[in-house]
Backbone atoms as SQL, in Angstrom:
CREATE TABLE atoms (id INTEGER PRIMARY KEY, chain TEXT, resi INTEGER, resn TEXT, atom TEXT, x REAL, y REAL, z REAL);
INSERT INTO atoms VALUES
  (1, 'A', 1, 'MET', 'N', 6.539, 24.657, 0.005),
  (2, 'A', 1, 'MET', 'CA', 7.447, 23.367, -0.173),
  (3, 'A', 1, 'MET', 'C', 7.201, 23.074, -1.594),
  (4, 'A', 2, 'SER', 'N', 8.316, 21.386, -1.483),
  (5, 'A', 2, 'SER', 'CA', 8.478, 21.507, -3.483),
  (6, 'A', 2, 'SER', 'C', 8.043, 19.967, -3.344),
  (7, 'A', 3, 'THR', 'N', 7.847, 19.729, -4.692),
  (8, 'A', 3, 'THR', 'CA', 6.950, 19.248, -5.065),
  (9, 'A', 3, 'THR', 'C', 6.604, 17.730, -4.244),
  (10, 'A', 4, 'GLY', 'N', 8.164, 17.211, -4.241),
  (11, 'A', 4, 'GLY', 'CA', 8.576, 15.940, -3.804),
  (12, 'A', 4, 'GLY', 'C', 8.382, 16.580, -2.165),
  (13, 'A', 5, 'ASP', 'N', 8.321, 17.089, -1.967),
  (14, 'A', 5, 'ASP', 'CA', 8.197, 16.865, 0.321),
  (15, 'A', 5, 'ASP', 'C', 6.429, 17.190, 0.066),
  (16, 'A', 6, 'THR', 'N', 6.239, 17.562, -1.114),
  (17, 'A', 6, 'THR', 'CA', 4.558, 17.746, -1.466),
  (18, 'A', 6, 'THR', 'C', 3.807, 15.843, -1.320),
  (19, 'A', 7, 'ARG', 'N', 4.510, 15.641, -2.967),
  (20, 'A', 7, 'ARG', 'CA', 4.335, 13.844, -2.976),
  (21, 'A', 7, 'ARG', 'C', 3.779, 13.035, -1.428),
  (22, 'A', 8, 'ARG', 'N', 5.390, 13.264, -0.963),
  (23, 'A', 8, 'ARG', 'CA', 5.782, 12.659, 0.066),
  (24, 'A', 8, 'ARG', 'C', 5.027, 12.783, 0.753),
  (25, 'A', 9, 'ALA', 'N', 4.252, 13.941, 1.194),
  (26, 'A', 9, 'ALA', 'CA', 3.433, 14.185, 1.915),
  (27, 'A', 9, 'ALA', 'C', 2.111, 12.872, 2.006),
  (28, 'A', 10, 'VAL', 'N', 1.186, 13.338, 0.804),
  (29, 'A', 10, 'VAL', 'CA', 0.722, 12.695, -0.043),
  (30, 'A', 10, 'VAL', 'C', 0.585, 11.025, 0.589),
  (31, 'A', 11, 'GLY', 'N', 1.158, 10.975, -0.059),
  (32, 'A', 11, 'GLY', 'CA', 1.603, 9.499, 0.493),
  (33, 'A', 11, 'GLY', 'C', 1.675, 9.149, 1.604),
  (34, 'A', 12, 'ALA', 'N', 2.396, 9.942, 2.170),
  (35, 'A', 12, 'ALA', 'CA', 2.730, 9.045, 4.432),
  (36, 'A', 12, 'ALA', 'C', 0.944, 9.298, 4.647),
  (37, 'A', 13, 'ALA', 'N', 0.147, 9.939, 3.818),
  (38, 'A', 13, 'ALA', 'CA', -1.370, 10.648, 4.172),
  (39, 'A', 13, 'ALA', 'C', -1.859, 9.431, 4.123),
  (40, 'A', 14, 'GLY', 'N', -1.413, 8.843, 2.884),
  (41, 'A', 14, 'GLY', 'CA', -2.976, 6.990, 2.268),
  (42, 'A', 14, 'GLY', 'C', -2.147, 6.327, 2.846),
  (43, 'A', 15, 'GLU', 'N', -0.715, 6.210, 3.223),
  (44, 'A', 15, 'GLU', 'CA', -0.563, 5.056, 3.806),
  (45, 'A', 15, 'GLU', 'C', -0.817, 4.534, 5.862),
  (46, 'A', 16, 'ARG', 'N', -1.529, 5.846, 5.856),
  (47, 'A', 16, 'ARG', 'CA', -1.744, 5.557, 7.275),
  (48, 'A', 16, 'ARG', 'C', -2.983, 5.951, 7.339),
  (49, 'A', 17, 'LEU', 'N', -3.196, 5.972, 6.511),
  (50, 'A', 17, 'LEU', 'CA', -5.258, 6.299, 6.580),
  (51, 'A', 17, 'LEU', 'C', -5.312, 4.327, 5.756),
  (52, 'A', 18, 'ALA', 'N', -4.764, 4.407, 5.319),
  (53, 'A', 18, 'ALA', 'CA', -4.616, 2.482, 4.271),
  (54, 'A', 18, 'ALA', 'C', -4.072, 1.634, 5.680),
  (55, 'A', 19, 'ALA', 'N', -3.528, 1.704, 6.304),
  (56, 'A', 19, 'ALA', 'CA', -3.115, 1.140, 7.430),
  (57, 'A', 19, 'ALA', 'C', -4.358, 0.937, 8.568),
  (58, 'A', 20, 'ALA', 'N', -5.096, 2.171, 8.744),
  (59, 'A', 20, 'ALA', 'CA', -5.933, 2.261, 10.113),
  (60, 'A', 20, 'ALA', 'C', -7.110, 1.503, 9.202),
  (61, 'A', 21, 'HIS', 'N', -7.416, 1.644, 7.661),
  (62, 'A', 21, 'HIS', 'CA', -8.367, 0.090, 7.575),
  (63, 'A', 21, 'HIS', 'C', -7.869, -1.237, 7.169),
  (64, 'A', 22, 'LEU', 'N', -6.987, -1.408, 6.767),
  (65, 'A', 22, 'LEU', 'CA', -6.604, -3.091, 6.903),
  (66, 'A', 22, 'LEU', 'C', -6.595, -3.208, 8.942),
  (67, 'A', 23, 'ARG', 'N', -6.596, -2.368, 9.551),
  (68, 'A', 23, 'ARG', 'CA', -6.748, -2.978, 11.392),
  (69, 'A', 23, 'ARG', 'C', -7.969, -2.710, 11.288),
  (70, 'A', 24, 'ALA', 'N', -8.686, -1.903, 11.080),
  (71, 'A', 24, 'ALA', 'CA', -10.241, -1.983, 11.244),
  (72, 'A', 24, 'ALA', 'C', -11.139, -2.749, 10.073),
  (73, 'A', 25, 'LEU', 'N', -10.322, -3.644, 9.320),
  (74, 'A', 25, 'LEU', 'CA', -10.766, -5.222, 8.836),
  (75, 'A', 25, 'LEU', 'C', -9.824, -6.735, 9.536),
  (76, 'A', 26, 'GLY', 'N', -9.532, -6.338, 11.125),
  (77, 'A', 26, 'GLY', 'CA', -9.664, -7.464, 11.486),
  (78, 'A', 26, 'GLY', 'C', -7.215, -7.338, 11.348),
  (79, 'A', 27, 'PHE', 'N', -6.567, -6.843, 10.343),
  (80, 'A', 27, 'PHE', 'CA', -4.975, -7.691, 9.844),
  (81, 'A', 27, 'PHE', 'C', -4.408, -6.855, 11.157),
  (82, 'A', 28, 'THR', 'N', -3.684, -7.709, 11.191),
  (83, 'A', 28, 'THR', 'CA', -2.580, -7.034, 12.167),
  (84, 'A', 28, 'THR', 'C', -1.234, -6.213, 11.422),
  (85, 'A', 29, 'LEU', 'N', -0.744, -4.969, 11.104),
  (86, 'A', 29, 'LEU', 'CA', 0.191, -4.224, 10.510),
  (87, 'A', 29, 'LEU', 'C', 1.760, -5.069, 11.124),
  (88, 'A', 30, 'ILE', 'N', 2.194, -5.500, 10.669),
  (89, 'A', 30, 'ILE', 'CA', 3.742, -6.161, 10.550),
  (90, 'A', 30, 'ILE', 'C', 4.793, -5.638, 10.255),
  (91, 'A', 31, 'GLU', 'N', 4.999, -4.749, 8.789),
  (92, 'A', 31, 'GLU', 'CA', 6.200, -3.849, 8.329),
  (93, 'A', 31, 'GLU', 'C', 4.844, -2.624, 7.568),
  (94, 'A', 32, 'ALA', 'N', 5.916, -1.435, 7.597),
  (95, 'A', 32, 'ALA', 'CA', 5.640, -0.677, 7.186),
  (96, 'A', 32, 'ALA', 'C', 6.750, -0.018, 6.164),
  (97, 'A', 33, 'ASN', 'N', 6.500, 0.346, 4.775),
  (98, 'A', 33, 'ASN', 'CA', 7.569, 1.007, 4.472),
  (99, 'A', 33, 'ASN', 'C', 9.012, 0.203, 4.490),
  (100, 'A', 34, 'PHE', 'N', 8.830, -0.950, 4.146),
  (101, 'A', 34, 'PHE', 'CA', 9.939, -1.822, 4.006),
  (102, 'A', 34, 'PHE', 'C', 11.418, -1.712, 2.546),
  (103, 'A', 35, 'ARG', 'N', 12.493, -1.171, 2.430),
  (104, 'A', 35, 'ARG', 'CA', 13.387, -0.436, 1.316),
  (105, 'A', 35, 'ARG', 'C', 14.232, -2.113, 1.420),
  (106, 'A', 36, 'THR', 'N', 14.032, -2.235, 0.246),
  (107, 'A', 36, 'THR', 'CA', 14.690, -3.357, -0.294),
  (108, 'A', 36, 'THR', 'C', 15.149, -2.163, -1.635),
  (109, 'A', 37, 'ARG', 'N', 15.988, -3.281, -2.060),
  (110, 'A', 37, 'ARG', 'CA', 16.777, -2.800, -3.768),
  (111, 'A', 37, 'ARG', 'C', 15.952, -2.181, -4.634),
  (112, 'A', 38, 'HIS', 'N', 15.355, -2.924, -4.842),
  (113, 'A', 38, 'HIS', 'CA', 13.905, -3.163, -6.018),
  (114, 'A', 38, 'HIS', 'C', 12.601, -2.065, -6.048),
  (115, 'A', 39, 'GLY', 'N', 13.294, -1.373, -4.372),
  (116, 'A', 39, 'GLY', 'CA', 11.715, -0.356, -4.123),
  (117, 'A', 39, 'GLY', 'C', 11.474, -0.483, -2.912),
  (118, 'A', 40, 'GLU', 'N', 10.468, 0.287, -2.426),
  (119, 'A', 40, 'GLU', 'CA', 9.980, 0.154, -1.271),
  (120, 'A', 40, 'GLU', 'C', 8.073, -0.433, -0.909),
  (121, 'A', 41, 'LEU', 'N', 7.885, -1.518, -0.133),
  (122, 'A', 41, 'LEU', 'CA', 7.125, -2.306, 0.669),
  (123, 'A', 41, 'LEU', 'C', 6.116, -1.497, 1.422),
  (124, 'A', 42, 'ASP', 'N', 4.981, -1.073, 0.648),
  (125, 'A', 42, 'ASP', 'CA', 3.927, 0.460, 2.006),
  (126, 'A', 42, 'ASP', 'C', 3.616, -0.896, 2.825),
  (127, 'A', 43, 'LEU', 'N', 2.811, -1.866, 2.750),
  (128, 'A', 43, 'LEU', 'CA', 2.375, -1.822, 4.167),
  (129, 'A', 43, 'LEU', 'C', 2.712, -3.927, 3.519),
  (130, 'A', 44, 'VAL', 'N', 2.887, -4.399, 5.402),
  (131, 'A', 44, 'VAL', 'CA', 2.957, -5.566, 5.571),
  (132, 'A', 44, 'VAL', 'C', 1.980, -6.010, 5.941),
  (133, 'A', 45, 'ALA', 'N', 0.747, -6.891, 6.237),
  (134, 'A', 45, 'ALA', 'CA', -0.033, -7.026, 7.057),
  (135, 'A', 45, 'ALA', 'C', -1.098, -8.779, 7.416),
  (136, 'A', 46, 'THR', 'N', -1.265, -9.019, 8.640),
  (137, 'A', 46, 'THR', 'CA', -1.695, -10.912, 8.559),
  (138, 'A', 46, 'THR', 'C', -2.667, -10.910, 8.808),
  (139, 'A', 47, 'ASP', 'N', -3.596, -11.449, 8.525),
  (140, 'A', 47, 'ASP', 'CA', -4.453, -12.026, 9.678),
  (141, 'A', 47, 'ASP', 'C', -4.239, -13.721, 9.720),
  (142, 'A', 48, 'GLU', 'N', -5.438, -14.541, 10.333),
  (143, 'A', 48, 'GLU', 'CA', -5.425, -16.100, 10.715),
  (144, 'A', 48, 'GLU', 'C', -4.623, -16.512, 9.347),
  (145, 'A', 49, 'ARG', 'N', -5.328, -16.032, 8.437),
  (146, 'A', 49, 'ARG', 'CA', -5.803, -16.970, 6.835),
  (147, 'A', 49, 'ARG', 'C', -4.882, -16.405, 5.985),
  (148, 'A', 50, 'HIS', 'N', -4.436, -15.073, 5.813),
  (149, 'A', 50, 'HIS', 'CA', -3.493, -14.213, 4.981),
  (150, 'A', 50, 'HIS', 'C', -2.411, -13.806, 5.445),
  (151, 'A', 51, 'LEU', 'N', -1.343, -13.133, 4.825),
  (152, 'A', 51, 'LEU', 'CA', -0.442, -12.678, 4.707),
  (153, 'A', 51, 'LEU', 'C', -0.068, -11.867, 3.432),
  (154, 'A', 52, 'VAL', 'N', -0.478, -10.343, 3.738),
  (155, 'A', 52, 'VAL', 'CA', -0.552, -9.080, 2.142),
  (156, 'A', 52, 'VAL', 'C', 0.204, -8.610, 1.794),
  (157, 'A', 53, 'PHE', 'N', 0.942, -8.454, 1.411),
  (158, 'A', 53, 'PHE', 'CA', 1.997, -7.853, 1.129),
  (159, 'A', 53, 'PHE', 'C', 0.056, -6.177, -0.067),
  (160, 'A', 54, 'CYS', 'N', 0.671, -4.708, 0.600),
  (161, 'A', 54, 'CYS', 'CA', 0.080, -3.762, 0.291),
  (162, 'A', 54, 'CYS', 'C', 0.782, -3.067, -0.632),
  (163, 'A', 55, 'GLU', 'N', 0.027, -2.458, -1.420),
  (164, 'A', 55, 'GLU', 'CA', 0.168, -1.150, -2.168),
  (165, 'A', 55, 'GLU', 'C', -0.432, 0.011, -2.501),
  (166, 'A', 56, 'VAL', 'N', 0.145, 0.550, -1.974),
  (167, 'A', 56, 'VAL', 'CA', -0.628, 2.161, -1.369),
  (168, 'A', 56, 'VAL', 'C', -0.575, 3.193, -2.611),
  (169, 'A', 57, 'LYS', 'N', -1.610, 3.740, -2.943),
  (170, 'A', 57, 'LYS', 'CA', -1.365, 4.749, -4.309),
  (171, 'A', 57, 'LYS', 'C', -2.191, 5.934, -3.912),
  (172, 'A', 58, 'SER', 'N', -1.544, 6.486, -3.499),
  (173, 'A', 58, 'SER', 'CA', -2.319, 7.892, -3.090),
  (174, 'A', 58, 'SER', 'C', -2.399, 9.343, -4.415),
  (175, 'A', 59, 'ARG', 'N', -3.848, 9.587, -4.659),
  (176, 'A', 59, 'ARG', 'CA', -3.292, 10.730, -5.255),
  (177, 'A', 59, 'ARG', 'C', -4.192, 12.392, -4.517),
  (178, 'A', 60, 'VAL', 'N', -4.235, 13.661, -4.633),
  (179, 'A', 60, 'VAL', 'CA', -5.034, 14.641, -4.346),
  (180, 'A', 60, 'VAL', 'C', -5.923, 14.876, -5.833),
  (181, 'A', 61, 'ALA', 'N', -7.523, 15.521, -5.487),
  (182, 'A', 61, 'ALA', 'CA', -8.538, 15.435, -6.474),
  (183, 'A', 61, 'ALA', 'C', -8.448, 16.644, -6.057),
  (184, 'A', 62, 'ARG', 'N', -8.294, 17.555, -7.730),
  (185, 'A', 62, 'ARG', 'CA', -8.219, 18.635, -7.585),
  (186, 'A', 62, 'ARG', 'C', -9.639, 19.703, -8.306),
  (187, 'A', 63, 'GLY', 'N', -10.570, 18.710, -9.151),
  (188, 'A', 63, 'GLY', 'CA', -11.468, 19.265, -8.430),
  (189, 'A', 63, 'GLY', 'C', -13.038, 18.004, -9.205),
  (190, 'A', 64, 'ARG', 'N', -14.290, 18.188, -9.475),
  (191, 'A', 64, 'ARG', 'CA', -15.276, 17.494, -9.797),
  (192, 'A', 64, 'ARG', 'C', -14.766, 16.656, -10.923),
  (193, 'A', 65, 'GLY', 'N', -14.367, 15.535, -11.337),
  (194, 'A', 65, 'GLY', 'CA', -14.592, 15.226, -12.021),
  (195, 'A', 65, 'GLY', 'C', -13.129, 15.133, -12.667),
  (196, 'A', 66, 'ASP', 'N', -11.881, 15.016, -11.788),
  (197, 'A', 66, 'ASP', 'CA', -10.530, 15.604, -12.862),
  (198, 'A', 66, 'ASP', 'C', -9.733, 13.863, -13.184),
  (199, 'A', 67, 'GLY', 'N', -11.071, 12.501, -13.398),
  (200, 'A', 67, 'GLY', 'CA', -10.363, 11.480, -13.540),
  (201, 'A', 67, 'GLY', 'C', -9.483, 11.279, -12.802),
  (202, 'A', 68, 'ILE', 'N', -9.391, 11.200, -12.474),
  (203, 'A', 68, 'ILE', 'CA', -7.743, 10.561, -10.924),
  (204, 'A', 68, 'ILE', 'C', -8.026, 9.616, -10.188),
  (205, 'A', 69, 'ASP', 'N', -8.100, 8.313, -10.940),
  (206, 'A', 69, 'ASP', 'CA', -7.689, 6.962, -10.223),
  (207, 'A', 69, 'ASP', 'C', -6.237, 6.119, -9.391),
  (208, 'A', 70, 'PRO', 'N', -6.051, 6.504, -8.378),
  (209, 'A', 70, 'PRO', 'CA', -4.690, 5.873, -7.801),
  (210, 'A', 70, 'PRO', 'C', -4.392, 4.369, -8.559),
  (211, 'A', 71, 'LEU', 'N', -4.985, 3.675, -8.395),
  (212, 'A', 71, 'LEU', 'CA', -4.697, 2.604, -8.845),
  (213, 'A', 71, 'LEU', 'C', -4.599, 2.291, -10.211),
  (214, 'A', 72, 'GLU', 'N', -4.578, 3.099, -11.109),
  (215, 'A', 72, 'GLU', 'CA', -4.289, 2.510, -12.317),
  (216, 'A', 72, 'GLU', 'C', -2.655, 3.287, -12.432),
  (217, 'A', 73, 'ALA', 'N', -1.937, 3.961, -11.466),
  (218, 'A', 73, 'ALA', 'CA', -0.104, 3.130, -10.700),
  (219, 'A', 73, 'ALA', 'C', 0.359, 2.547, -10.636),
  (220, 'A', 74, 'VAL', 'N', -0.705, 1.253, -11.711),
  (221, 'A', 74, 'VAL', 'CA', -0.410, -0.886, -9.452),
  (222, 'A', 74, 'VAL', 'C', -0.261, -1.144, -11.825),
  (223, 'A', 75, 'ASP', 'N', 0.199, -1.221, -12.764),
  (224, 'A', 75, 'ASP', 'CA', 0.798, -1.354, -13.729),
  (225, 'A', 75, 'ASP', 'C', 1.402, -2.394, -13.860),
  (226, 'A', 76, 'ALA', 'N', 1.562, -3.495, -14.901),
  (227, 'A', 76, 'ALA', 'CA', 2.749, -4.766, -15.038),
  (228, 'A', 76, 'ALA', 'C', 3.616, -3.991, -14.396),
  (229, 'A', 77, 'ARG', 'N', 4.160, -3.692, -14.775),
  (230, 'A', 77, 'ARG', 'CA', 6.312, -3.539, -13.685),
  (231, 'A', 77, 'ARG', 'C', 6.414, -3.259, -12.984),
  (232, 'A', 78, 'LYS', 'N', 5.169, -2.201, -12.074),
  (233, 'A', 78, 'LYS', 'CA', 5.185, -1.985, -10.583),
  (234, 'A', 78, 'LYS', 'C', 4.486, -3.494, -10.241),
  (235, 'A', 79, 'ARG', 'N', 3.586, -4.370, -10.407),
  (236, 'A', 79, 'ARG', 'CA', 3.648, -5.716, -10.244),
  (237, 'A', 79, 'ARG', 'C', 4.761, -6.206, -10.405),
  (238, 'A', 80, 'ARG', 'N', 5.416, -6.918, -11.211),
  (239, 'A', 80, 'ARG', 'CA', 6.195, -7.305, -10.768),
  (240, 'A', 80, 'ARG', 'C', 7.650, -6.851, -9.811),
  (241, 'A', 81, 'ARG', 'N', 7.886, -5.702, -9.761),
  (242, 'A', 81, 'ARG', 'CA', 8.120, -4.900, -9.351),
  (243, 'A', 81, 'ARG', 'C', 7.690, -5.102, -7.281),
  (244, 'A', 82, 'LEU', 'N', 6.250, -5.253, -7.084),
  (245, 'A', 82, 'LEU', 'CA', 5.987, -5.389, -5.702),
  (246, 'A', 82, 'LEU', 'C', 6.005, -6.914, -5.572),
  (247, 'A', 83, 'ARG', 'N', 6.454, -7.682, -6.800),
  (248, 'A', 83, 'ARG', 'CA', 6.811, -9.601, -6.231),
  (249, 'A', 83, 'ARG', 'C', 8.266, -9.523, -5.897),
  (250, 'A', 84, 'LEU', 'N', 8.935, -8.625, -6.447),
  (251, 'A', 84, 'LEU', 'CA', 10.035, -9.307, -6.278),
  (252, 'A', 84, 'LEU', 'C', 10.815, -8.247, -4.735),
  (253, 'A', 85, 'MET', 'N', 10.202, -7.488, -4.102),
  (254, 'A', 85, 'MET', 'CA', 9.947, -7.145, -2.944),
  (255, 'A', 85, 'MET', 'C', 9.658, -8.044, -1.537),
  (256, 'A', 86, 'ALA', 'N', 8.266, -8.876, -2.027),
  (257, 'A', 86, 'ALA', 'CA', 7.848, -9.994, -1.174),
  (258, 'A', 86, 'ALA', 'C', 8.810, -10.855, -1.011),
  (259, 'A', 87, 'ARG', 'N', 9.705, -11.013, -1.719),
  (260, 'A', 87, 'ARG', 'CA', 9.690, -11.988, -2.257),
  (261, 'A', 87, 'ARG', 'C', 11.456, -11.502, -1.052),
  (262, 'A', 88, 'GLU', 'N', 11.583, -10.560, -1.694),
  (263, 'A', 88, 'GLU', 'CA', 12.730, -9.703, -0.354),
  (264, 'A', 88, 'GLU', 'C', 12.349, -9.946, 0.916),
  (265, 'A', 89, 'TRP', 'N', 11.608, -9.552, 1.321),
  (266, 'A', 89, 'TRP', 'CA', 10.964, -9.831, 2.352),
  (267, 'A', 89, 'TRP', 'C', 10.984, -10.953, 3.116),
  (268, 'A', 90, 'LEU', 'N', 11.024, -11.804, 2.045),
  (269, 'A', 90, 'LEU', 'CA', 10.273, -13.098, 2.879),
  (270, 'A', 90, 'LEU', 'C', 11.026, -13.352, 3.539),
  (271, 'A', 91, 'LEU', 'N', 12.717, -13.136, 2.636),
  (272, 'A', 91, 'LEU', 'CA', 13.697, -14.144, 2.664),
  (273, 'A', 91, 'LEU', 'C', 14.586, -13.286, 3.844),
  (274, 'A', 92, 'ARG', 'N', 13.901, -11.972, 4.250),
  (275, 'A', 92, 'ARG', 'CA', 14.797, -11.070, 5.426),
  (276, 'A', 92, 'ARG', 'C', 13.947, -10.954, 6.490),
  (277, 'A', 93, 'ARG', 'N', 13.166, -12.214, 6.546),
  (278, 'A', 93, 'ARG', 'CA', 12.643, -11.671, 7.565),
  (279, 'A', 93, 'ARG', 'C', 13.311, -11.684, 8.693),
  (280, 'A', 94, 'PRO', 'N', 13.232, -11.400, 9.946),
  (281, 'A', 94, 'PRO', 'CA', 14.456, -10.930, 11.166),
  (282, 'A', 94, 'PRO', 'C', 13.376, -12.311, 11.946),
  (283, 'A', 95, 'ASP', 'N', 12.451, -12.814, 11.835),
  (284, 'A', 95, 'ASP', 'CA', 11.810, -13.288, 13.241),
  (285, 'A', 95, 'ASP', 'C', 11.794, -14.508, 12.652),
  (286, 'A', 96, 'GLY', 'N', 12.102, -15.358, 11.729),
  (287, 'A', 96, 'GLY', 'CA', 11.538, -16.351, 11.095),
  (288, 'A', 96, 'GLY', 'C', 10.690, -17.090, 11.395),
  (289, 'A', 97, 'ARG', 'N', 9.500, -16.726, 11.626),
  (290, 'A', 97, 'ARG', 'CA', 8.002, -16.809, 12.058),
  (291, 'A', 97, 'ARG', 'C', 7.434, -17.772, 10.873),
  (292, 'A', 98, 'ALA', 'N', 7.280, -18.917, 11.550),
  (293, 'A', 98, 'ALA', 'CA', 6.126, -19.045, 9.809),
  (294, 'A', 98, 'ALA', 'C', 5.036, -17.569, 9.576),
  (295, 'A', 99, 'HIS', 'N', 4.614, -17.591, 8.070),
  (296, 'A', 99, 'HIS', 'CA', 3.395, -16.887, 7.788),
  (297, 'A', 99, 'HIS', 'C', 1.891, -17.536, 7.898),
  (298, 'A', 100, 'PRO', 'N', 0.884, -16.396, 7.414),
  (299, 'A', 100, 'PRO', 'CA', -0.087, -18.110, 7.628),
  (300, 'A', 100, 'PRO', 'C', -0.214, -18.405, 6.275),
  (301, 'A', 101, 'PRO', 'N', -0.448, -19.261, 5.934),
  (302, 'A', 101, 'PRO', 'CA', -0.653, -19.731, 4.704),
  (303, 'A', 101, 'PRO', 'C', -1.089, -19.210, 3.053),
  (304, 'A', 102, 'GLU', 'N', -1.624, -18.652, 3.049),
  (305, 'A', 102, 'GLU', 'CA', -2.321, -17.823, 1.101),
  (306, 'A', 102, 'GLU', 'C', -1.385, -16.471, 2.163),
  (307, 'A', 103, 'ILE', 'N', -0.469, -16.600, 1.024),
  (308, 'A', 103, 'ILE', 'CA', 0.323, -14.514, 0.778),
  (309, 'A', 103, 'ILE', 'C', -1.057, -14.108, -0.911),
  (310, 'A', 104, 'ARG', 'N', -1.352, -12.812, -0.124),
  (311, 'A', 104, 'ARG', 'CA', -1.753, -12.009, -1.092),
  (312, 'A', 104, 'ARG', 'C', -1.371, -11.079, -1.188),
  (313, 'A', 105, 'PHE', 'N', -1.980, -10.380, -2.809),
  (314, 'A', 105, 'PHE', 'CA', -1.144, -8.578, -2.927),
  (315, 'A', 105, 'PHE', 'C', -2.396, -8.303, -2.939),
  (316, 'A', 106, 'ASP', 'N', -2.582, -6.825, -2.415),
  (317, 'A', 106, 'ASP', 'CA', -3.619, -5.847, -2.926),
  (318, 'A', 106, 'ASP', 'C', -3.197, -4.699, -3.112),
  (319, 'A', 107, 'ALA', 'N', -3.830, -3.805, -3.352),
  (320, 'A', 107, 'ALA', 'CA', -3.864, -2.847, -3.823),
  (321, 'A', 107, 'ALA', 'C', -4.543, -1.693, -3.214),
  (322, 'A', 108, 'ILE', 'N', -4.279, -1.068, -2.052),
  (323, 'A', 108, 'ILE', 'CA', -5.855, 0.068, -1.839),
  (324, 'A', 108, 'ILE', 'C', -5.644, 1.800, -2.917),
  (325, 'A', 109, 'GLY', 'N', -6.105, 1.974, -3.073),
  (326, 'A', 109, 'GLY', 'CA', -6.442, 3.250, -3.735),
  (327, 'A', 109, 'GLY', 'C', -6.717, 4.359, -2.890),
  (328, 'A', 110, 'VAL', 'N', -6.415, 5.708, -2.494),
  (329, 'A', 110, 'VAL', 'CA', -6.415, 6.920, -1.555),
  (330, 'A', 110, 'VAL', 'C', -6.317, 7.833, -2.489),
  (331, 'A', 111, 'THR', 'N', -7.776, 8.741, -2.733),
  (332, 'A', 111, 'THR', 'CA', -8.183, 9.494, -3.031),
  (333, 'A', 111, 'THR', 'C', -8.248, 11.238, -1.895),
  (334, 'A', 112, 'LEU', 'N', -6.841, 12.224, -2.075),
  (335, 'A', 112, 'LEU', 'CA', -7.621, 13.049, -0.927),
  (336, 'A', 112, 'LEU', 'C', -7.623, 14.210, -1.187),
  (337, 'A', 113, 'ASP', 'N', -8.708, 15.576, -0.897),
  (338, 'A', 113, 'ASP', 'CA', -8.767, 16.357, -1.640),
  (339, 'A', 113, 'ASP', 'C', -7.690, 17.589, -1.035),
  (340, 'A', 114, 'PRO', 'N', -7.998, 18.500, -1.482),
  (341, 'A', 114, 'PRO', 'CA', -6.167, 18.786, -1.399),
  (342, 'A', 114, 'PRO', 'C', -6.206, 19.732, -0.175),
  (343, 'A', 115, 'ALA', 'N', -7.473, 19.399, 1.193),
  (344, 'A', 115, 'ALA', 'CA', -6.793, 20.312, 2.339),
  (345, 'A', 115, 'ALA', 'C', -6.104, 18.617, 2.900),
  (346, 'A', 116, 'GLY', 'N', -5.943, 17.603, 2.745),
  (347, 'A', 116, 'GLY', 'CA', -5.727, 16.408, 3.326),
  (348, 'A', 116, 'GLY', 'C', -6.647, 15.357, 3.367),
  (349, 'A', 117, 'GLY', 'N', -8.138, 15.911, 3.543),
  (350, 'A', 117, 'GLY', 'CA', -8.794, 14.585, 3.759),
  (351, 'A', 117, 'GLY', 'C', -9.232, 13.986, 2.495),
  (352, 'A', 118, 'LEU', 'N', -9.882, 12.655, 3.358),
  (353, 'A', 118, 'LEU', 'CA', -10.239, 11.675, 2.859),
  (354, 'A', 118, 'LEU', 'C', -11.238, 11.674, 2.044),
  (355, 'A', 119, 'VAL', 'N', -10.974, 11.697, 0.390),
  (356, 'A', 119, 'VAL', 'CA', -12.721, 11.864, -0.549),
  (357, 'A', 119, 'VAL', 'C', -12.153, 10.472, -0.682),
  (358, 'A', 120, 'ALA', 'N', -11.948, 9.171, -0.901),
  (359, 'A', 120, 'ALA', 'CA', -12.839, 7.623, -1.180),
  (360, 'A', 120, 'ALA', 'C', -10.787, 6.315, -1.340),
  (361, 'A', 121, 'LEU', 'N', -11.730, 5.865, -0.670),
  (362, 'A', 121, 'LEU', 'CA', -10.308, 4.839, -0.450),
  (363, 'A', 121, 'LEU', 'C', -11.316, 3.238, -1.160),
  (364, 'A', 122, 'GLU', 'N', -10.108, 2.424, -1.851),
  (365, 'A', 122, 'GLU', 'CA', -10.850, 1.529, -2.521),
  (366, 'A', 122, 'GLU', 'C', -9.450, 0.618, -2.511),
  (367, 'A', 123, 'HIS', 'N', -10.058, -0.622, -1.605),
  (368, 'A', 123, 'HIS', 'CA', -9.068, -1.938, -1.804),
  (369, 'A', 123, 'HIS', 'C', -9.479, -2.597, -2.298),
  (370, 'A', 124, 'VAL', 'N', -8.538, -3.053, -2.530),
  (371, 'A', 124, 'VAL', 'CA', -8.777, -4.189, -4.297),
  (372, 'A', 124, 'VAL', 'C', -7.836, -5.292, -3.774),
  (373, 'A', 125, 'GLU', 'N', -8.534, -6.706, -2.560),
  (374, 'A', 125, 'GLU', 'CA', -7.627, -8.048, -2.152),
  (375, 'A', 125, 'GLU', 'C', -7.847, -8.620, -3.519),
  (376, 'A', 126, 'GLY', 'N', -6.158, -8.845, -2.910),
  (377, 'A', 126, 'GLY', 'CA', -5.697, -9.575, -4.476),
  (378, 'A', 126, 'GLY', 'C', -5.977, -9.664, -5.497),
  (379, 'A', 127, 'ALA', 'N', -4.913, -8.193, -5.710),
  (380, 'A', 127, 'ALA', 'CA', -5.541, -7.554, -6.793),
  (381, 'A', 127, 'ALA', 'C', -5.013, -7.808, -7.671),
  (382, 'A', 128, 'PHE', 'N', -2.743, -8.659, -7.892),
  (383, 'A', 128, 'PHE', 'CA', -2.712, -9.221, -8.551),
  (384, 'A', 128, 'PHE', 'C', -1.953, -10.916, -8.078);
């Protein structure tokens, strides 16, 4: 398996876990992997009050204390791109329905063990 394939598999596993986490919190997932010219929105979810654009970052922990924090990858450049992607999503909504009154940007960091098992999941609501 190539490095790109491994990276995609880790990302997909993290997104599945993040989606399940959001559902457990009472959110309805309305979009996953929405492609825009600026990149890809990982998850878009909603509840009665919030429309949430969620960035998911996944990493594999290679050993104890390796210092991996997946959320460190959500830097200023990434946040700017996420806002552009959210704007594009809002403009391209096919159903035209009104969204909940509050728009929020969340980040979910997922750490997996080398076998793909969940080590940690950190959800930051209103991350930016």
